[in-house]
C-alpha positions in Angstrom: -2.7 -11.7 26.6 -0.6 -12.7 23.6 -3.2 -15.1 22.4 -6.0 -12.6 22.7 -4.0 -9.9 20.8 -3.1 -12.4 18.2 -6.8 -13.3 17.7 -7.6 -9.6 17.4 -4.9 -9.2 14.8 -6.2 -12.2 12.8 -9.8 -11.0 13.0 -8.8 -7.5 11.9 -6.8 -8.9 9.0 -9.8 -10.9 7.9 -12.0 -7.8 8.1 -9.4 -6.0 6.0 -9.7 -8.7 3.3 -13.5 -8.5 3.4 -13.4 -4.7 3.1 -11.0 -4.8 0.2 -13.2 -7.3 -1.6 -16.3 -5.1 -1.0 -14.4 -2.0 -2.2 -13.3 -3.9 -5.4 -17.0 -4.9 -6.0 -18.1 -1.3 -5.4 -15.5 0.0 -8.0 -16.6 -2.6 -10.6 -20.3 -2.3 -10.2 -22.6 -2.4 -13.3 -25.0 0.3 -12.1 -23.1 3.5 -11.5 -26.0 5.1 -9.6 -26.0 2.4 -6.9 -23.1 3.7 -4.8 -23.9 2.2 -1.4 -23.3 3.7 2.0 -20.4 1.7 3.6 -17.0 3.5 3.7 -15.1 0.4 2.7 -11.8 2.2 2.3 -12.0 3.7 5.8 -12.9 0.3 7.3 -10.0 -1.3 5.5 -7.5 1.3 6.8 -8.7 1.1 10.4 -8.7 -2.7 10.3 -5.1 -2.9 9.0 -4.0 -0.4 11.7 -5.7 -2.5 14.4 -4.1 -5.6 13.0 -0.6 -4.1 13.0 -1.0 -2.7 16.6 -2.5 -5.9 17.9 0.3 -8.0 16.3 2.9 -5.7 17.8 1.4 -6.1 21.2 1.2 -9.9 20.8 4.8 -10.1 19.8 5.9 -7.9 22.7 8.0 -10.0 25.2 
């Protein structure tokens, strides 16, 4: 179970990086009217929470 939780944690951390990159691109867009529809900030917050919980479960003895 430790390996599976560790892989979930790594995957969630990668998703956090992708969401932060997308949020940065959304903030620095050239056309102000093209807002988009993905809640990148919410996705980043959920993915970092999942990463922390999965890492804690993976480290549990």
